[in-house]
TORSE-721869 format. One record per residue (C-alpha): residue number from 1; residue in one letter; x, y, z. Coordinates in nm, 4 decimals, decimal comma. Each point is the difference from the previous one (the first is absolute). Last residue first. Example, Ala and Ser with C-alpha at 12.3 -4.5 7.8 and 13.67 -1.06 7.14 Angstrom:
REC   n res       c1       c2       c3
REC   2   S   1,3670  -0,1060   0,7140
REC   1   A  -0,1370  -0,3440   0,0660
This chain:
REC   n res       c1       c2       c3
REC 360   I  -4,5185  -2,2113  -8,9290
REC 359   Y  -0,2593  -0,1976  -0,1937
REC 358   K   0,1261  -0,2830  -0,2323
REC 357   S   0,1638   0,0849  -0,3231
REC 356   V  -0,0727  -0,1629  -0,3287
REC 355   G   0,2194  -0,2047  -0,2333
REC 354   E  -0,0281  -0,3050   0,2048
REC 353   K   0,3516  -0,0984   0,0974
REC 352   V   0,1852   0,3280  -0,0502
REC 351   V  -0,2891   0,2352   0,1086
REC 350   A  -0,0857  -0,2328   0,2776
REC 349   D   0,3599   0,0154   0,1369
REC 348   W  -0,0253   0,3758  -0,0272
REC 347   Y  -0,2957   0,0266   0,2425
REC 346   N   0,1235  -0,2875   0,2174
REC 345   F   0,3259   0,1980   0,0610
REC 344   G  -0,1832   0,2885   0,1533
REC 343   Y  -0,1249   0,3335  -0,1409
REC 342   Q   0,2536   0,2148   0,2049
REC 341   L  -0,0553   0,3600  -0,0650
REC 340   G   0,2585   0,2255  -0,1711
REC 339   V   0,1193   0,3623  -0,0205
REC 338   E   0,0868   0,1973  -0,3161
REC 337   M   0,2021   0,3142   0,0572
REC 336   P  -0,1349   0,3330  -0,0809
REC 335   V   0,2406   0,2966   0,0047
REC 334   S   0,0561   0,1999   0,3240
REC 333   N   0,1972  -0,2955   0,1319
REC 332   L   0,1439  -0,0159   0,3520
REC 331   L  -0,2443  -0,2561   0,1255
REC 330   R   0,0459  -0,2227   0,3137
REC 329   V  -0,2509  -0,2763   0,0327
REC 328   D  -0,0491  -0,1780   0,3369
REC 327   K  -0,1584  -0,3399  -0,0696
REC 326   R  -0,3257  -0,1556  -0,1425
REC 325   T  -0,1322   0,3399  -0,1118
REC 324   M  -0,3709   0,0109  -0,0504
REC 323   V  -0,2498  -0,0709  -0,2801
REC 322   V  -0,3612  -0,0435   0,1322
REC 321   P  -0,2351  -0,2728  -0,1098
REC 320   W  -0,3715   0,0643  -0,0238
REC 319   T  -0,3066  -0,0229   0,2089
REC 318   P   0,0392  -0,3397   0,1841
REC 317   V  -0,2625  -0,1264   0,2419
REC 316   L   0,0170  -0,0463   0,3712
REC 315   M  -0,3216  -0,1445   0,1379
REC 314   D  -0,2821   0,1976   0,1691
REC 313   S  -0,2504  -0,1562  -0,2400
REC 312   T  -0,2096   0,3040  -0,0889
REC 311   E   0,2341   0,2780   0,0808
REC 310   D   0,2982  -0,1690  -0,1631
REC 309   K   0,3169   0,0783   0,1847
REC 308   A   0,2774   0,1433  -0,2076
REC 307   L   0,3314  -0,1287  -0,1300
REC 306   R   0,2771   0,1658  -0,2011
REC 305   W   0,2164  -0,2902  -0,1288
REC 304   A   0,3743   0,0468  -0,0028
REC 303   L   0,2068  -0,0138  -0,3178
REC 302   Q   0,3800   0,0371  -0,0141
REC 301   L   0,2607   0,2530  -0,1270
REC 300   V   0,3777   0,0231   0,0001
REC 299   N   0,0716  -0,2625  -0,2548
REC 298   N   0,3686  -0,0389  -0,1160
REC 297   Q   0,1916  -0,1417   0,2858
REC 296   E  -0,2482  -0,2279   0,1659
REC 295   S  -0,1517  -0,0789  -0,3343
REC 294   N   0,3358  -0,1213  -0,1340
REC 293   A   0,0417  -0,2339   0,2993
REC 292   F  -0,3551  -0,1156  -0,0559
REC 291   Y   0,0641  -0,0746  -0,3709
REC 290   Q   0,3363  -0,1703   0,0830
REC 289   Q  -0,1689  -0,2465   0,2328
REC 288   K  -0,2780  -0,0835  -0,2407
REC 287   T   0,2560  -0,0516  -0,2698
REC 286   S   0,0879   0,2620  -0,2505
REC 285   D   0,0361  -0,0426  -0,3724
REC 284   P  -0,3281   0,1831  -0,0888
REC 283   D   0,1117   0,2971   0,2087
REC 282   Y  -0,2602   0,1748   0,2053
REC 281   A   0,1086   0,2348   0,2848
REC 280   L  -0,1280   0,3417  -0,1231
REC 279   D  -0,3696  -0,0906   0,0248
REC 278   N  -0,2026   0,2737  -0,1463
REC 277   A  -0,1997   0,2640   0,1696
REC 276   Y  -0,2662   0,1528  -0,2254
REC 275   I  -0,2931  -0,1352   0,2060
REC 274   G   0,1267   0,2136   0,2929
REC 273   L  -0,1304   0,3279  -0,1558
REC 272   S  -0,3703  -0,0722   0,0669
REC 271   T  -0,1087   0,1602   0,3230
REC 270   A   0,2133   0,2976  -0,0273
REC 269   A  -0,1380   0,0894  -0,3403
REC 268   F   0,1784  -0,0597  -0,3282
REC 267   K  -0,2566  -0,2087  -0,1862
REC 266   S  -0,2880   0,1395   0,2142
REC 265   S  -0,1829   0,2034  -0,2699
REC 264   E   0,0748  -0,2737  -0,2585
REC 263   D  -0,2143  -0,2546   0,1746
REC 262   D   0,0363  -0,3235  -0,1989
REC 261   T   0,2854  -0,1475   0,2055
REC 260   D  -0,2017  -0,1614   0,2773
REC 259   P   0,2355  -0,2251   0,1734
REC 258   I  -0,1233  -0,3642   0,0523
REC 257   F   0,0462  -0,1231   0,3575
REC 256   I  -0,0219  -0,3849   0,0110
REC 255   R  -0,1831  -0,1439   0,3050
REC 254   S  -0,3251  -0,0943  -0,1595
REC 253   L   0,0302  -0,3790   0,0728
REC 252   F  -0,1337  -0,0792   0,3378
REC 251   E  -0,0772  -0,3654   0,0720
REC 250   E   0,3658  -0,0572   0,0841
REC 249   D  -0,0126   0,2614   0,2694
REC 248   P   0,3659   0,0931   0,0337
REC 247   T   0,1729  -0,0782   0,3319
REC 246   I   0,0850   0,2190   0,2900
REC 245   I   0,1132  -0,1304   0,3417
REC 244   M   0,0051   0,2156   0,3022
REC 243   E   0,1471  -0,0381   0,3509
REC 242   R  -0,0858   0,2567   0,2644
REC 241   T   0,0471  -0,2642   0,2653
REC 240   D  -0,3364   0,0663   0,1858
REC 239   A  -0,1863   0,1528  -0,2920
REC 238   N   0,0817  -0,3036  -0,2219
REC 237   M  -0,0877   0,0801  -0,3688
REC 236   E  -0,0633  -0,2014  -0,3135
REC 235   V  -0,0563   0,2162  -0,2989
REC 234   K  -0,1443  -0,1181  -0,3252
REC 233   H   0,0586   0,2094  -0,3048
REC 232   G  -0,1785   0,1598  -0,2993
REC 231   F  -0,0662   0,3299   0,1774
REC 230   L   0,1307  -0,0112   0,3607
REC 229   L  -0,1911  -0,0107   0,3211
REC 228   G  -0,3046  -0,2034  -0,0751
REC 227   R   0,0426  -0,2587   0,2751
REC 226   G   0,2900   0,0546   0,2412
REC 225   E  -0,1456  -0,2082   0,2751
REC 224   E  -0,3219  -0,1732  -0,1090
REC 223   E  -0,3237   0,1786   0,0869
REC 222   E  -0,2107  -0,0644   0,3092
REC 221   E  -0,3782   0,0403  -0,0568
REC 220   A  -0,1698   0,2605   0,2125
REC 219   G  -0,1634  -0,1600   0,3112
REC 218   E  -0,0857   0,3345   0,1631
REC 217   E  -0,0379   0,2851  -0,2441
REC 216   E   0,1185   0,3348   0,1425
REC 215   E   0,2893  -0,1394   0,1999
REC 214   Q   0,0822  -0,2249  -0,2923
REC 213   Q   0,0064   0,2833  -0,2378
REC 212   Q   0,2429   0,1981   0,2186
REC 211   R   0,2264  -0,2990   0,0304
REC 210   K  -0,0163  -0,0457  -0,3785
REC 209   Q   0,0868   0,3685  -0,0635
REC 208   S   0,3046  -0,0314   0,2264
REC 207   Q   0,1087  -0,3139  -0,1539
REC 206   Q  -0,0236   0,1486  -0,3564
REC 205   D   0,2063   0,2974   0,1059
REC 204   E   0,2574  -0,2288   0,1493
REC 203   Y   0,0124  -0,2020  -0,3259
REC 202   V   0,0318   0,3090  -0,2108
REC 201   S   0,3099   0,1241   0,1972
REC 200   W   0,1432  -0,3557   0,0096
REC 199   L  -0,0276  -0,0078  -0,3720
REC 198   A   0,1882   0,3222  -0,0478
REC 197   D   0,2782  -0,1025   0,2334
REC 196   G   0,0380  -0,3358  -0,1765
REC 195   L   0,0261   0,1708  -0,3421
REC 194   T   0,2921   0,1858   0,1441
REC 193   M  -0,0211   0,3773   0,0365
REC 192   L   0,0203   0,3226  -0,2176
REC 191   Q  -0,2737   0,2248   0,1230
REC 190   K  -0,2673   0,2086  -0,1681
REC 189   E  -0,2767  -0,2254   0,1256
REC 188   Y   0,1705  -0,2978  -0,1430
REC 187   F   0,2952  -0,0092  -0,2293
REC 186   V   0,1585  -0,3431  -0,0274
REC 185   A   0,3395  -0,1623   0,0782
REC 184   T   0,0423  -0,3878  -0,0038
REC 183   G   0,2236  -0,2017   0,2264
REC 182   D  -0,1995  -0,0158   0,3203
REC 181   A  -0,3180  -0,1307  -0,1359
REC 180   S   0,1532  -0,1626  -0,3084
REC 179   N   0,0901  -0,3384   0,1441
REC 178   E  -0,2928  -0,1964  -0,1590
REC 177   G   0,0044   0,1836  -0,3271
REC 176   F  -0,1663   0,3078  -0,1361
REC 175   L  -0,1538   0,0437  -0,3416
REC 174   F  -0,1463   0,3101  -0,1631
REC 173   G   0,1721  -0,0478  -0,3450
REC 172   V   0,1069   0,2920  -0,2171
REC 171   S  -0,0666   0,0449  -0,3669
REC 170   K   0,2526   0,1946  -0,2080
REC 169   D   0,0576  -0,2505  -0,2861
REC 168   G  -0,3509   0,0184  -0,1500
REC 167   D  -0,3213  -0,1567   0,1280
REC 166   Q   0,0097  -0,2626   0,2617
REC 165   E  -0,3176  -0,1926   0,0769
REC 164   D  -0,1899  -0,0393   0,3185
REC 163   S  -0,0655   0,3767   0,0078
REC 162   F   0,0456   0,3075   0,2219
REC 161   Y  -0,0177   0,3611  -0,1098
REC 160   G   0,2277   0,2969  -0,0662
REC 159   R   0,1745   0,3140   0,1247
REC 158   A   0,3738  -0,0157  -0,0548
REC 157   Y   0,3280  -0,0448   0,1773
REC 156   G  -0,0529   0,2959   0,2343
REC 155   C   0,2968   0,2393   0,0618
REC 154   L   0,3064   0,0609   0,1999
REC 153   P  -0,0736  -0,1649   0,3358
REC 152   T   0,2952  -0,0014   0,2329
REC 151   G   0,0868  -0,3414   0,1445
REC 150   R   0,3618   0,0478  -0,0215
REC 149   P   0,1231   0,3538   0,0610
REC 148   I   0,0402   0,2405  -0,2940
REC 147   I   0,3384   0,1863   0,0245
REC 146   I   0,0297   0,3199  -0,2012
REC 145   E   0,2906   0,1874  -0,1493
REC 144   E   0,0726   0,3196  -0,1870
REC 143   V  -0,2988   0,2175   0,0840
REC 142   A   0,1141   0,3461  -0,0855
REC 141   G   0,0855   0,2686   0,2500
REC 140   G  -0,1714   0,3325   0,0051
REC 139   D   0,1451   0,0747   0,3398
REC 138   D  -0,3401   0,0917   0,1359
REC 137   G  -0,1477  -0,3180  -0,1163
REC 136   D  -0,2354  -0,0158  -0,3066
REC 135   F   0,0142  -0,3638  -0,0772
REC 134   D  -0,1623  -0,1232  -0,3169
REC 133   D   0,2724  -0,2260  -0,1365
REC 132   Y  -0,1653  -0,3310  -0,0828
REC 131   I   0,2724  -0,2610  -0,0071
REC 130   S  -0,0471  -0,2808  -0,2406
REC 129   L  -0,1922  -0,3272  -0,0240
REC 128   F  -0,1024  -0,2015  -0,3076
REC 127   L  -0,2669  -0,2565  -0,0745
REC 126   G   0,0021  -0,1673  -0,3493
REC 125   L  -0,1992   0,0242  -0,3175
REC 124   G  -0,0262  -0,2259  -0,2967
REC 123   P   0,2461  -0,2781  -0,0957
REC 122   A   0,2487  -0,1077   0,2683
REC 121   V   0,3247   0,1151   0,1535
REC 120   L   0,0405   0,3639  -0,0956
REC 119   S  -0,3704   0,0817   0,0644
REC 118   P  -0,1546   0,2900  -0,1736
REC 117   G  -0,1515   0,2347   0,2556
REC 116   A  -0,1806   0,0126   0,3271
REC 115   L   0,0948   0,2278   0,2839
REC 114   V   0,0201   0,0108   0,3805
REC 113   H   0,1671   0,3293   0,0924
REC 112   L   0,1367   0,0404   0,3490
REC 111   A   0,0587   0,2684   0,2545
REC 110   L  -0,1280  -0,2359   0,2640
REC 109   N  -0,2780   0,2166   0,1408
REC 108   G  -0,0469   0,1568  -0,3443
REC 107   I  -0,0965  -0,3148  -0,1661
REC 106   A  -0,0219   0,0985  -0,3662
REC 105   V  -0,2050  -0,2102  -0,2423
REC 104   G   0,0343  -0,1641  -0,3380
REC 103   G  -0,0211   0,0570  -0,3687
REC 102   E   0,1334  -0,0832  -0,3489
REC 101   M   0,3810   0,0139   0,0717
REC 100   D   0,1855   0,0218  -0,3272
REC  99   A   0,1299   0,3609   0,0496
REC  98   L   0,1476  -0,0931   0,3333
REC  97   S   0,2138  -0,2717  -0,1579
REC  96   G   0,0529  -0,3379   0,1560
REC  95   I   0,2806  -0,1421   0,2042
REC  94   P   0,0122  -0,3796   0,0859
REC  93   G   0,0608  -0,0205   0,3591
REC  92   I   0,2532   0,1212   0,2603
REC  91   Y  -0,1237   0,0265   0,3563
REC  90   P   0,2547   0,1639   0,2327
REC  89   E   0,1516  -0,2551   0,2384
REC  88   I  -0,1374   0,0248   0,3548
REC  87   T   0,2871  -0,0147   0,2406
REC  86   D   0,0418   0,3683  -0,0295
REC  85   N  -0,2904   0,0526   0,2481
REC  84   I   0,0162   0,3686   0,0646
REC  83   E   0,0350   0,0918   0,3597
REC  82   D  -0,2672   0,1571   0,2207
REC  81   D   0,0397  -0,2672   0,2749
REC  80   P  -0,3687  -0,0988  -0,0203
REC  79   T  -0,0388   0,1098  -0,3581
REC  78   S  -0,0812   0,3648  -0,0790
REC  77   S  -0,1981   0,1076  -0,3027
REC  76   S   0,1682  -0,0224  -0,3450
REC  75   F   0,1535   0,2132  -0,2800
REC  74   L   0,3639  -0,0507  -0,0631
REC  73   K   0,2215   0,2308  -0,2040
REC  72   T   0,3002  -0,1177  -0,2068
REC  71   R  -0,1518  -0,1890  -0,2965
REC  70   Q   0,2184   0,0519  -0,3039
REC  69   E   0,2034  -0,3053   0,0738
REC  68   I  -0,3216  -0,2101  -0,0313
REC  67   I  -0,0777   0,1271  -0,3473
REC  66   Q   0,3697  -0,0435  -0,1105
REC  65   S  -0,0051  -0,3621   0,1109
REC  64   Q  -0,3103  -0,0630  -0,2112
REC  63   R   0,1743   0,1618  -0,2941
REC  62   R   0,3024  -0,2389   0,0335
REC  61   S  -0,2332  -0,2935   0,0427
REC  60   S  -0,1556   0,0741  -0,3547
REC  59   T  -0,3798   0,0323  -0,0140
REC  58   I  -0,0411   0,3444  -0,1458
REC  57   S  -0,3362   0,1740  -0,0449
REC  56   I   0,1382   0,3067   0,1761
REC  55   N   0,0893   0,2305  -0,2953
REC  54   T  -0,3486   0,0277  -0,1249
REC  53   N  -0,1018   0,1991   0,3052
REC  52   P  -0,3701   0,0532   0,0703
REC  51   Q  -0,0228   0,2307   0,2942
REC  50   F  -0,0813  -0,1252   0,3479
REC  49   S  -0,0269   0,1785   0,3404
REC  48   K  -0,2881   0,2274  -0,0611
REC  47   S  -0,1848  -0,2610  -0,2002
REC  46   Q  -0,1525  -0,0519  -0,3466
REC  45   I   0,1474  -0,3249  -0,1250
REC  44   A  -0,0133  -0,0407  -0,3677
REC  43   G  -0,1843  -0,2775  -0,1744
REC  42   N  -0,1482   0,2194  -0,2688
REC  41   G  -0,3596  -0,0445   0,1124
REC  40   N   0,0620   0,1152   0,3528
REC  39   H   0,0560  -0,1686   0,3317
REC  38   I   0,0944   0,0512   0,3620
REC  37   I  -0,3138  -0,0956   0,1893
REC  36   D  -0,0035   0,1960   0,3240
REC  35   R  -0,1288  -0,2429   0,2651
REC  34   R   0,2429   0,0815   0,2634
REC  33   I   0,0610  -0,3477   0,1530
REC  32   L   0,0779  -0,0327   0,3691
REC  31   S  -0,3665  -0,0652   0,0811
REC  30   F  -0,0039  -0,2849  -0,2570
REC  29   A   0,0543  -0,3093   0,2060
REC  28   D  -0,1227   0,1816   0,3054
REC  27   V   0,2710  -0,0281   0,2617
REC  26   T   0,0353  -0,1132   0,3524
REC  25   Y   0,2936  -0,2356   0,0325
REC  24   K  -0,0702  -0,2518   0,2634
REC  23   T   0,1894  -0,1342   0,3044
REC  22   S   0,3351   0,1573  -0,0902
REC  21   V   0,2920  -0,2228  -0,0698
REC  20   F  -0,2177  -0,2555  -0,1910
REC  19   L   0,1714  -0,3197  -0,0932
REC  18   I  -0,1915  -0,1660  -0,2981
REC  17   V   0,0618  -0,3728  -0,0305
REC  16   V   0,1125  -0,1128  -0,3503
REC  15   H  -0,1998  -0,2313  -0,2127
REC  14   S  -0,0508   0,2464  -0,2917
REC  13   I  -0,1239   0,3325   0,1269
REC  12   T   0,3218   0,1635   0,1036
REC  11   L   0,0347   0,2056   0,3078
REC  10   I   0,2212   0,1949   0,2329
REC   9   C  -0,1912   0,2816   0,1602
REC   8   L  -0,0294   0,3663   0,0555
REC   7   P   0,3394   0,1574  -0,0897
REC   6   L  -0,0452   0,3584   0,1205
REC   5   C  -0,0603   0,2388  -0,2777
REC   4   S   0,2443   0,1743  -0,2388
REC   3   R   0,0563   0,3475  -0,1204
REC   2   R   0,3316   0,1969  -0,0074
REC   1   M   0,1483   0,3315   0,0783
């Protein structure tokens, strides 16, 4: 047996058009997450499928190969042709120790653990993934392999607030460019869609309400097309051609999302684990081109904004960033492997030139 989901979309956030195979991917950003917090004061994992094993904190390539070779059974749901996709290379990342993991969540639907523990590439904590073996099938088989489709939400980045000043090195900018309507993925009303689709949905709702208001109040003042659609941005729309141009509102400054890291009770909650993801592509000697090539290979995660419609203004507003897979990820590891999130070349360039990072 094996578990995988249908590939839903091909997407990257940075200047690449998203090609959706299905019209929309209906999913609650956290509905897949079983909110069991896996944590105890001694740092040991308490889980049906995991027992601390001091012999597994090994990073040699020989040991990595042994781990993969031991995987013989597959656990995934059917794909269209019911064949395993062997073209997806198994993910191999820095290997951590189960005993060192400090907390995390289990996503039962994906047979996946999302964990936080000491990073192997940077100071502090990192984000780790491993197989969560909690399958009680008739044959008693173990979960040996999972395939996580691109666009699958794994956890929230963090809860927080918006400010006009950056605070810390984990801030995230809420900023969209002119051509981002069809090239940026967002979560809106429990669906993964383009930013443009989300804006058209809100626009059409606004137009319907305006027509109703004009019928009730003759001579109601006409409003500018696309006005007040997106928090911190100006949106120009043409309803006839379905063209859309998004530009930042230069008079609006409070667009920097500052994670709230003071709440200890949510430190390892499903809404907050993403903040521990480090960038696995950075090399101080890399050029911009080399950085993005490294990121394409090493970073399997990306951020997507979760949007909601403000009840007062009817505009789209951000709630928090969501961490999702940026490509199909094939896991064969029952020990935690660190996974990465692209911060961007400008982030690291600012660190080198200015001594401080810019927001992600």
